C-alpha positions in Angstrom: 40.1 -46.5 -26.2 38.4 -48.2 -23.3 34.7 -47.9 -22.6 32.4 -48.8 -19.7 29.1 -50.4 -20.8 26.9 -50.2 -17.7 23.8 -52.5 -17.6 20.8 -50.6 -16.2 18.1 -52.7 -14.5 14.7 -51.7 -13.2 13.6 -54.9 -11.6 14.7 -57.2 -8.8 14.4 -60.3 -11.0 17.5 -62.2 -12.0 18.5 -62.8 -15.5 16.7 -65.7 -17.2 18.6 -68.8 -18.5 18.1 -67.5 -22.0 19.5 -64.1 -21.2 22.5 -65.7 -19.4 23.2 -67.9 -22.4 23.0 -65.0 -24.8 25.3 -62.9 -22.7 27.8 -65.8 -22.6 27.8 -65.9 -26.4 28.3 -62.1 -26.6 31.2 -62.4 -24.1 32.8 -65.1 -26.3 32.5 -62.7 -29.3 34.0 -59.8 -27.4 37.0 -62.1 -26.5 37.4 -63.4 -30.0 37.3 -60.0 -31.6 39.8 -58.5 -29.1 37.3 -56.1 -27.3 37.2 -57.9 -24.0 38.7 -56.3 -20.9 36.3 -57.3 -18.1 32.7 -58.0 -17.4 30.6 -58.9 -14.4 27.2 -59.0 -13.0 26.3 -57.4 -9.6 24.2 -58.8 -6.7 20.9 -57.0 -5.9 21.1 -53.6 -4.4 19.4 -55.1 -1.4 22.8 -56.9 -0.7 24.8 -53.7 -0.9 26.6 -51.9 1.8 27.0 -48.1 1.7 30.0 -46.5 3.3 30.1 -42.7 3.9 33.7 -42.1 4.7 33.4 -38.3 4.7 31.6 -38.6 8.1 33.4 -39.0 11.4 33.2 -41.8 12.3 32.4 -43.3 8.9 28.8 -44.3 8.5 28.1 -47.8 7.2 24.6 -48.9 6.2 23.4 -52.1 4.5 21.0 -55.0 4.5 17.9 -54.2 6.6 19.2 -50.6 7.2 19.5 -49.9 3.5 16.2 -48.5 2.0 14.6 -50.7 -0.7 15.6 -49.8 -4.3 13.1 -48.1 -6.4 13.8 -47.3 -10.0 16.9 -48.1 -12.0 20.2 -49.4 -10.7 23.5 -50.7 -12.0 23.2 -54.5 -12.4 26.5 -55.3 -14.3 29.0 -54.0 -16.7 31.4 -54.7 -19.5 34.7 -52.9 -20.0 35.7 -53.1 -23.6 38.3 -51.8 -26.0 37.1 -50.3 -29.2 38.8 -48.0 -31.8 35.9 -45.5 -31.8 32.5 -44.6 -30.4 30.7 -46.0 -33.5 32.2 -49.5 -32.8 31.4 -49.4 -29.1 27.8 -48.3 -29.8 27.3 -51.3 -32.0 28.7 -53.5 -29.3 26.5 -51.9 -26.7 23.4 -52.4 -28.8 24.2 -56.1 -29.1 24.9 -56.4 -25.3 21.6 -54.6 -24.6 19.7 -57.1 -26.8 21.5 -60.1 -25.2 20.9 -59.1 -21.5 17.5 -57.7 -22.3 18.2 -54.4 -20.5 19.2 -50.9 -21.5 22.9 -50.0 -21.2 24.9 -46.8 -20.8 28.2 -46.2 -22.6 30.9 -44.0 -21.1 34.6 -43.6 -22.2 37.3 -43.9 -19.6 39.4 -40.7 -19.2 
């Protein structure tokens, strides 16, 4: 099964050098154990662009037009393969420790 492990952030600070190093070690472990599918960090929500395609014409907001982020937001993710929920929860706990942020686990349909 494949799972999305979303990294949930609540600050605008970037990861520290120690956090980045720990995540790199965790990523290497995911690769070595065959869990790795994809991982990536995201830029600040302040750099995002929102597209509302249901409107006519589509509405696009971003940068200075985008309201400042308050609260939690998605700052990165891992997509992993694991045989069961128990395994992915162990991986998620380790990933959370490495990046020093809480994570959410969701299976792909």
